[in-house]
C-alpha positions, 0 to 999 in steps of 0.5 A: 469443483463446483461453479459459483455465481458471481458478479462484479461490483465497482464504480467504473466498469471501464476498469475491468479490462485493466484488472482482468486480461483475457487469460484471467477472464478465461480462468474466472469463466471456467469456475464461475457464471458471471453476471453480464451487468456490473453492479455500479450502484445499489439501486440501479436497474437490474441490480435486484435480479443480480443480487437475488442469485449471486454468491460471490461479489467481486468488488473494485474501487467504489463498490456499493456499501454492503449494509444490511439493506443491501445484503437483504437483497442478496440472500445467497452471498457468501463471499466478497472478493476485493480487487483492491486493498482496504475494505473499510469503506464499504464492508459493514458490520452486517457483512460480518454478522452474516458470516460472509467471507471477505478477501482483499488483494492488499498483498498483491497491491503491496508488491509495487509499493515495496518495489518503489520503496526498494528503488528509492531506498537504494537511490537515496543511499547512493545519493543519485537524485542529488548527484543528478541535480548537481551534475545538471547544474554544473555539467562537469565532474569537478567543482562540486561534491556530495557531503558524506555519507553516501553508498549502500554498503552497510546502509541502515534502513529503518522500517516503521511498520511490518505491514504487508508492504513492510514485510515485502520490503524486508524480502526485497532488501535481503540480497543487499548489504544493508542493516534493517531496523524494524519498529512495530508494536505488534512484532517482537524481537523473535519475529523481527529476527525471522523477518531479517530485521532487528526490532527497536523502539521508534526513537532508536530507529530514527537515530540510527537509520540512514533511510526511514521508510514508513509502512504503518496504517493511518489510525488515530494513534499513528496521526503525526507519528513523525513530528518535529520531535521525531524528525529532530532525532534523525541524523543529518542528511538522512532520508524520510521515505513515505509511501503509506499515508500522508497523515503519518507525518507533520508536513510543516515540520518536515518541510522546515527540516528539508528546506534547512538542508538537514534532511531529505524526503521522498514522498509519494503521499502527503498531507494534504494530498496533493500539496498546494501548488505553491508549496515549497517542497515542490522542487526543493533541493533534497525533496522528491514528490511523486503523485501517489504512484507507488501502488498498482498502476497500468499493467500492475493492476492485473496482479489484483485481478489475478489475485481475485480470480485465484480466490474465486477458484479456491471458493469453487474448489471448496477451499478457504480464502487465501487472503482473508480479512478478519474484522478484528484486524481492521482496527490496526490495518489500512 
């Protein structure tokens, strides 16, 4: 094993203690000589001295854009290890042209989103949110009831997108008595079966699912993937759960369905984000809005730091990155 020369590059150095606890920093120090200064901007004082020798850039939210001019000042960089999900905002064609390896912590960041999805799916199937609201109003076990169906035995869950998050949701759903449908144009029936799901078209998934959970990336072809026509296919009292991107859903069409009492919605992301303060979905019966909290927060951020350090350890050991990002995959990933 050989030591590598590394530097942190992100907008806010105060995030580092949240990403890396003492044990993780010790692991990093065991395999890397890390520059004391954090690269927060491309042209800050002392940046040229850091870039002159660095081999591995450990990036976080808001790093400098890695364009040709920046990389020309960093002749020895051979890897970019990102402590968050997407790298689209700062990795340019110049990175690929140089043959620089890129890694992302997207898989680690997908875990809390999958856990949120599982929790909300089971709560939706049990109609817990509606029961709690009705109980709070009536403060009695009598005088109100929920419209069937409710319960999780045989719940049909439709996942739109076999993304990193979608695949982890499939794993988390495995112990439960649910039927899982999957729609993903890049996953065939055989692969879906191996993942524990049945591959179906989007329309069939919408018709059959009690809970529809979105895990597709925001791309031009997925803009308003769930519009008025698609929402009309969903069964009465079914739930749309969105932890992906707000742009996937026609907000006005969904609002109309929720306010009519036909559909329910659990939204961690919206379009626009946040919704205007007077938007009718706030507090609407059958709607739960959370402020983009499904992804890594608090102590969950340490998963991201640990994932990045594991990648640096692999580089120091002469191994390939475990969570490599390939340029040909960027067109269909978040």
